[in-house]
Biotite code that builds the C-alpha atoms (Angstrom):
import biotite.structure as struc

atoms = struc.array([
    struc.Atom([29.758, -19.195, 27.425], chain_id="A", res_id=1, res_name="MET", atom_name="CA", element="C"),
    struc.Atom([28.442, -22.504, 27.843], chain_id="A", res_id=2, res_name="LYS", atom_name="CA", element="C"),
    struc.Atom([25.261, -24.374, 27.124], chain_id="A", res_id=3, res_name="LEU", atom_name="CA", element="C"),
    struc.Atom([23.433, -26.678, 29.678], chain_id="A", res_id=4, res_name="HIS", atom_name="CA", element="C"),
    struc.Atom([20.038, -28.655, 29.149], chain_id="A", res_id=5, res_name="SER", atom_name="CA", element="C"),
    struc.Atom([18.324, -30.650, 32.074], chain_id="A", res_id=6, res_name="GLU", atom_name="CA", element="C"),
    struc.Atom([15.112, -32.279, 32.016], chain_id="A", res_id=7, res_name="ASP", atom_name="CA", element="C"),
    struc.Atom([12.761, -29.763, 34.313], chain_id="A", res_id=8, res_name="THR", atom_name="CA", element="C"),
    struc.Atom([12.730, -26.382, 34.135], chain_id="A", res_id=9, res_name="LEU", atom_name="CA", element="C"),
    struc.Atom([12.528, -26.155, 37.954], chain_id="A", res_id=10, res_name="ALA", atom_name="CA", element="C"),
    struc.Atom([15.164, -25.845, 40.518], chain_id="A", res_id=11, res_name="HIS", atom_name="CA", element="C"),
    struc.Atom([17.523, -24.839, 36.978], chain_id="A", res_id=12, res_name="SER", atom_name="CA", element="C"),
    struc.Atom([19.608, -21.970, 36.605], chain_id="A", res_id=13, res_name="LYS", atom_name="CA", element="C"),
    struc.Atom([17.395, -20.827, 33.930], chain_id="A", res_id=14, res_name="ALA", atom_name="CA", element="C"),
    struc.Atom([13.574, -20.664, 35.606], chain_id="A", res_id=15, res_name="PHE", atom_name="CA", element="C"),
    struc.Atom([13.697, -17.003, 37.187], chain_id="A", res_id=16, res_name="ILE", atom_name="CA", element="C"),
    struc.Atom([15.028, -16.161, 33.814], chain_id="A", res_id=17, res_name="PHE", atom_name="CA", element="C"),
    struc.Atom([12.361, -17.926, 32.099], chain_id="A", res_id=18, res_name="VAL", atom_name="CA", element="C"),
    struc.Atom([10.140, -16.350, 34.529], chain_id="A", res_id=19, res_name="MET", atom_name="CA", element="C"),
    struc.Atom([11.264, -12.332, 34.295], chain_id="A", res_id=20, res_name="ASP", atom_name="CA", element="C"),
    struc.Atom([11.082, -12.991, 30.313], chain_id="A", res_id=21, res_name="GLN", atom_name="CA", element="C"),
    struc.Atom([7.787, -14.668, 30.412], chain_id="A", res_id=22, res_name="TRP", atom_name="CA", element="C"),
    struc.Atom([6.655, -11.353, 32.256], chain_id="A", res_id=23, res_name="VAL", atom_name="CA", element="C"),
    struc.Atom([8.265, -8.962, 29.779], chain_id="A", res_id=24, res_name="LYS", atom_name="CA", element="C"),
    struc.Atom([6.862, -10.633, 26.841], chain_id="A", res_id=25, res_name="LEU", atom_name="CA", element="C"),
    struc.Atom([3.019, -10.704, 28.415], chain_id="A", res_id=26, res_name="LEU", atom_name="CA", element="C"),
    struc.Atom([3.547, -7.154, 28.806], chain_id="A", res_id=27, res_name="LYS", atom_name="CA", element="C"),
    struc.Atom([4.357, -6.817, 25.236], chain_id="A", res_id=28, res_name="LEU", atom_name="CA", element="C"),
    struc.Atom([1.402, -8.425, 24.456], chain_id="A", res_id=29, res_name="GLY", atom_name="CA", element="C"),
    struc.Atom([2.661, -11.685, 22.675], chain_id="A", res_id=30, res_name="TYR", atom_name="CA", element="C"),
    struc.Atom([1.678, -13.982, 25.241], chain_id="A", res_id=31, res_name="GLY", atom_name="CA", element="C"),
    struc.Atom([-1.332, -15.781, 26.687], chain_id="A", res_id=32, res_name="ASP", atom_name="CA", element="C"),
    struc.Atom([-2.202, -15.699, 30.513], chain_id="A", res_id=33, res_name="THR", atom_name="CA", element="C"),
    struc.Atom([-1.600, -18.955, 30.586], chain_id="A", res_id=34, res_name="GLU", atom_name="CA", element="C"),
    struc.Atom([1.977, -20.519, 31.015], chain_id="A", res_id=35, res_name="LEU", atom_name="CA", element="C"),
    struc.Atom([2.811, -22.326, 27.891], chain_id="A", res_id=36, res_name="ALA", atom_name="CA", element="C"),
    struc.Atom([4.999, -24.424, 30.020], chain_id="A", res_id=37, res_name="PHE", atom_name="CA", element="C"),
    struc.Atom([5.409, -26.246, 33.330], chain_id="A", res_id=38, res_name="GLY", atom_name="CA", element="C"),
    struc.Atom([7.825, -27.219, 35.913], chain_id="A", res_id=39, res_name="ASN", atom_name="CA", element="C"),
    struc.Atom([8.363, -30.421, 34.428], chain_id="A", res_id=40, res_name="GLN", atom_name="CA", element="C"),
    struc.Atom([9.399, -28.976, 30.579], chain_id="A", res_id=41, res_name="SER", atom_name="CA", element="C"),
    struc.Atom([12.723, -29.465, 29.482], chain_id="A", res_id=42, res_name="LEU", atom_name="CA", element="C"),
    struc.Atom([14.848, -26.630, 29.472], chain_id="A", res_id=43, res_name="VAL", atom_name="CA", element="C"),
    struc.Atom([18.587, -25.572, 27.427], chain_id="A", res_id=44, res_name="THR", atom_name="CA", element="C"),
    struc.Atom([20.097, -22.261, 27.783], chain_id="A", res_id=45, res_name="TYR", atom_name="CA", element="C"),
    struc.Atom([23.087, -20.458, 27.757], chain_id="A", res_id=46, res_name="ALA", atom_name="CA", element="C"),
    struc.Atom([25.052, -19.337, 30.513], chain_id="A", res_id=47, res_name="LEU", atom_name="CA", element="C"),
    struc.Atom([28.161, -16.689, 31.075], chain_id="A", res_id=48, res_name="ALA", atom_name="CA", element="C"),
    struc.Atom([31.625, -17.342, 31.934], chain_id="A", res_id=49, res_name="ASP", atom_name="CA", element="C"),
    struc.Atom([30.467, -16.383, 35.381], chain_id="A", res_id=50, res_name="ASP", atom_name="CA", element="C"),
    struc.Atom([28.264, -19.758, 35.217], chain_id="A", res_id=51, res_name="GLN", atom_name="CA", element="C"),
    struc.Atom([25.648, -17.673, 36.746], chain_id="A", res_id=52, res_name="LYS", atom_name="CA", element="C"),
    struc.Atom([24.351, -14.995, 34.413], chain_id="A", res_id=53, res_name="THR", atom_name="CA", element="C"),
    struc.Atom([21.502, -16.738, 32.059], chain_id="A", res_id=54, res_name="VAL", atom_name="CA", element="C"),
    struc.Atom([22.058, -14.870, 28.563], chain_id="A", res_id=55, res_name="LEU", atom_name="CA", element="C"),
    struc.Atom([19.189, -17.151, 26.595], chain_id="A", res_id=56, res_name="ALA", atom_name="CA", element="C"),
    struc.Atom([16.609, -20.106, 27.271], chain_id="A", res_id=57, res_name="ALA", atom_name="CA", element="C"),
    struc.Atom([14.436, -22.478, 25.650], chain_id="A", res_id=58, res_name="ILE", atom_name="CA", element="C"),
    struc.Atom([11.732, -24.046, 27.075], chain_id="A", res_id=59, res_name="VAL", atom_name="CA", element="C"),
    struc.Atom([11.004, -27.049, 25.065], chain_id="A", res_id=60, res_name="TRP", atom_name="CA", element="C"),
    struc.Atom([8.855, -30.633, 25.636], chain_id="A", res_id=61, res_name="SER", atom_name="CA", element="C"),
    struc.Atom([9.003, -33.917, 23.897], chain_id="A", res_id=62, res_name="TYR", atom_name="CA", element="C"),
    struc.Atom([6.323, -35.978, 22.991], chain_id="A", res_id=63, res_name="ASP", atom_name="CA", element="C"),
    struc.Atom([7.436, -39.685, 22.237], chain_id="A", res_id=64, res_name="SER", atom_name="CA", element="C"),
    struc.Atom([4.320, -41.000, 20.987], chain_id="A", res_id=65, res_name="GLY", atom_name="CA", element="C"),
    struc.Atom([4.363, -38.583, 18.409], chain_id="A", res_id=66, res_name="ARG", atom_name="CA", element="C"),
    struc.Atom([8.258, -38.281, 17.860], chain_id="A", res_id=67, res_name="ARG", atom_name="CA", element="C"),
    struc.Atom([7.901, -34.460, 18.130], chain_id="A", res_id=68, res_name="VAL", atom_name="CA", element="C"),
    struc.Atom([9.173, -31.898, 20.009], chain_id="A", res_id=69, res_name="ALA", atom_name="CA", element="C"),
    struc.Atom([8.192, -28.874, 20.972], chain_id="A", res_id=70, res_name="GLY", atom_name="CA", element="C"),
    struc.Atom([9.658, -25.174, 21.477], chain_id="A", res_id=71, res_name="GLU", atom_name="CA", element="C"),
    struc.Atom([7.511, -23.810, 24.370], chain_id="A", res_id=72, res_name="LEU", atom_name="CA", element="C"),
    struc.Atom([8.608, -20.917, 25.206], chain_id="A", res_id=73, res_name="PHE", atom_name="CA", element="C"),
    struc.Atom([12.484, -18.491, 24.326], chain_id="A", res_id=74, res_name="SER", atom_name="CA", element="C"),
    struc.Atom([14.144, -16.232, 24.812], chain_id="A", res_id=75, res_name="SER", atom_name="CA", element="C"),
    struc.Atom([17.211, -14.264, 24.749], chain_id="A", res_id=76, res_name="VAL", atom_name="CA", element="C"),
    struc.Atom([18.728, -11.199, 27.455], chain_id="A", res_id=77, res_name="ALA", atom_name="CA", element="C"),
    struc.Atom([18.180, -8.437, 25.437], chain_id="A", res_id=78, res_name="GLU", atom_name="CA", element="C"),
    struc.Atom([22.077, -7.204, 25.908], chain_id="A", res_id=79, res_name="GLU", atom_name="CA", element="C"),
    struc.Atom([22.454, -10.167, 24.086], chain_id="A", res_id=80, res_name="HIS", atom_name="CA", element="C"),
    struc.Atom([20.503, -10.260, 20.479], chain_id="A", res_id=81, res_name="ARG", atom_name="CA", element="C"),
    struc.Atom([21.125, -10.507, 17.744], chain_id="A", res_id=82, res_name="ARG", atom_name="CA", element="C"),
    struc.Atom([24.857, -11.892, 18.182], chain_id="A", res_id=83, res_name="THR", atom_name="CA", element="C"),
    struc.Atom([23.946, -15.527, 17.280], chain_id="A", res_id=84, res_name="GLY", atom_name="CA", element="C"),
    struc.Atom([23.088, -16.824, 20.998], chain_id="A", res_id=85, res_name="ILE", atom_name="CA", element="C"),
    struc.Atom([19.901, -17.935, 20.126], chain_id="A", res_id=86, res_name="TYR", atom_name="CA", element="C"),
    struc.Atom([21.244, -20.014, 16.874], chain_id="A", res_id=87, res_name="THR", atom_name="CA", element="C"),
    struc.Atom([23.715, -21.835, 19.185], chain_id="A", res_id=88, res_name="LYS", atom_name="CA", element="C"),
    struc.Atom([20.588, -22.442, 22.091], chain_id="A", res_id=89, res_name="VAL", atom_name="CA", element="C"),
    struc.Atom([18.186, -23.826, 18.941], chain_id="A", res_id=90, res_name="ILE", atom_name="CA", element="C"),
    struc.Atom([20.431, -25.849, 17.685], chain_id="A", res_id=91, res_name="ALA", atom_name="CA", element="C"),
    struc.Atom([20.919, -27.823, 20.988], chain_id="A", res_id=92, res_name="GLU", atom_name="CA", element="C"),
    struc.Atom([17.335, -28.207, 21.094], chain_id="A", res_id=93, res_name="VAL", atom_name="CA", element="C"),
    struc.Atom([17.335, -30.024, 18.074], chain_id="A", res_id=94, res_name="GLU", atom_name="CA", element="C"),
    struc.Atom([20.656, -32.303, 18.594], chain_id="A", res_id=95, res_name="ARG", atom_name="CA", element="C"),
    struc.Atom([19.043, -33.496, 21.826], chain_id="A", res_id=96, res_name="ARG", atom_name="CA", element="C"),
    struc.Atom([15.730, -33.667, 20.475], chain_id="A", res_id=97, res_name="ALA", atom_name="CA", element="C"),
    struc.Atom([16.734, -35.643, 17.603], chain_id="A", res_id=98, res_name="LYS", atom_name="CA", element="C"),
    struc.Atom([18.633, -37.909, 20.124], chain_id="A", res_id=99, res_name="LEU", atom_name="CA", element="C"),
    struc.Atom([15.739, -38.923, 22.156], chain_id="A", res_id=100, res_name="ARG", atom_name="CA", element="C"),
    struc.Atom([13.758, -39.893, 18.515], chain_id="A", res_id=101, res_name="GLY", atom_name="CA", element="C"),
    struc.Atom([12.139, -36.556, 17.238], chain_id="A", res_id=102, res_name="ALA", atom_name="CA", element="C"),
    struc.Atom([11.351, -36.063, 13.341], chain_id="A", res_id=103, res_name="VAL", atom_name="CA", element="C"),
    struc.Atom([10.072, -32.564, 13.961], chain_id="A", res_id=104, res_name="ALA", atom_name="CA", element="C"),
    struc.Atom([10.052, -29.593, 16.342], chain_id="A", res_id=105, res_name="LEU", atom_name="CA", element="C"),
    struc.Atom([7.095, -27.307, 15.995], chain_id="A", res_id=106, res_name="TYR", atom_name="CA", element="C"),
    struc.Atom([6.733, -23.496, 17.949], chain_id="A", res_id=107, res_name="SER", atom_name="CA", element="C"),
    struc.Atom([4.601, -20.846, 18.251], chain_id="A", res_id=108, res_name="GLY", atom_name="CA", element="C"),
    struc.Atom([5.471, -17.130, 17.483], chain_id="A", res_id=109, res_name="VAL", atom_name="CA", element="C"),
    struc.Atom([3.090, -14.485, 18.239], chain_id="A", res_id=110, res_name="HIS", atom_name="CA", element="C"),
    struc.Atom([1.966, -12.808, 14.719], chain_id="A", res_id=111, res_name="VAL", atom_name="CA", element="C"),
    struc.Atom([3.350, -9.157, 15.527], chain_id="A", res_id=112, res_name="ASN", atom_name="CA", element="C"),
    struc.Atom([6.448, -10.195, 17.148], chain_id="A", res_id=113, res_name="ASN", atom_name="CA", element="C"),
    struc.Atom([8.849, -9.713, 13.888], chain_id="A", res_id=114, res_name="VAL", atom_name="CA", element="C"),
    struc.Atom([11.849, -10.344, 16.227], chain_id="A", res_id=115, res_name="GLN", atom_name="CA", element="C"),
    struc.Atom([11.274, -13.902, 16.522], chain_id="A", res_id=116, res_name="MET", atom_name="CA", element="C"),
    struc.Atom([9.929, -14.260, 13.126], chain_id="A", res_id=117, res_name="LEU", atom_name="CA", element="C"),
    struc.Atom([13.033, -13.028, 11.549], chain_id="A", res_id=118, res_name="THR", atom_name="CA", element="C"),
    struc.Atom([14.930, -15.628, 13.621], chain_id="A", res_id=119, res_name="SER", atom_name="CA", element="C"),
    struc.Atom([13.183, -18.353, 13.413], chain_id="A", res_id=120, res_name="VAL", atom_name="CA", element="C"),
    struc.Atom([13.277, -17.837, 8.886], chain_id="A", res_id=121, res_name="GLU", atom_name="CA", element="C"),
    struc.Atom([16.836, -17.541, 9.621], chain_id="A", res_id=122, res_name="LYS", atom_name="CA", element="C"),
    struc.Atom([16.795, -20.985, 11.181], chain_id="A", res_id=123, res_name="GLU", atom_name="CA", element="C"),
    struc.Atom([15.068, -22.001, 8.171], chain_id="A", res_id=124, res_name="GLY", atom_name="CA", element="C"),
    struc.Atom([11.977, -23.105, 9.756], chain_id="A", res_id=125, res_name="ARG", atom_name="CA", element="C"),
    struc.Atom([8.389, -22.220, 8.072], chain_id="A", res_id=126, res_name="ARG", atom_name="CA", element="C"),
    struc.Atom([5.201, -20.930, 9.166], chain_id="A", res_id=127, res_name="VAL", atom_name="CA", element="C"),
    struc.Atom([3.031, -24.352, 8.978], chain_id="A", res_id=128, res_name="ASP", atom_name="CA", element="C"),
    struc.Atom([-0.350, -22.796, 10.511], chain_id="A", res_id=129, res_name="TRP", atom_name="CA", element="C"),
    struc.Atom([-2.412, -20.410, 11.755], chain_id="A", res_id=130, res_name="TYR", atom_name="CA", element="C"),
    struc.Atom([-3.680, -20.853, 15.667], chain_id="A", res_id=131, res_name="ARG", atom_name="CA", element="C"),
    struc.Atom([-6.639, -18.418, 16.031], chain_id="A", res_id=132, res_name="VAL", atom_name="CA", element="C"),
    struc.Atom([-8.859, -17.122, 19.000], chain_id="A", res_id=133, res_name="LYS", atom_name="CA", element="C"),
    struc.Atom([-11.711, -15.762, 19.973], chain_id="A", res_id=134, res_name="LYS", atom_name="CA", element="C"),
    struc.Atom([-12.334, -13.904, 23.394], chain_id="A", res_id=135, res_name="ASP", atom_name="CA", element="C"),
    struc.Atom([-15.733, -14.459, 25.582], chain_id="A", res_id=136, res_name="PHE", atom_name="CA", element="C"),
    struc.Atom([-14.494, -10.881, 27.816], chain_id="A", res_id=137, res_name="ARG", atom_name="CA", element="C"),
])
């Protein structure tokens, strides 16, 4: 496994993986029907030894004005979950965010996504605020 980072999700080896995983998240009811990220978002991902297969990816942003990074979307291929790969990828995101000047990393997790909530707690993150939503449909 090798970690890679790119300044844009567009044209990265992780693009198709991210889009496939986003659709799966939507089908589980853990995401909104608008993208949380864009082509110009940063991406950090893990490739298998074949350098073609994406094992995990984190799409993120950096706001230089506020000096904060934001984890916009993350996913680990189902067959590689609970192997510690997310820990390695998020550590690389944190390292790169700090190099840019970030003093904090924010992310969002759906309240019913127990797997992800457990994972972020292991990483030493804490719930900071709740996002509430009211649909008008």
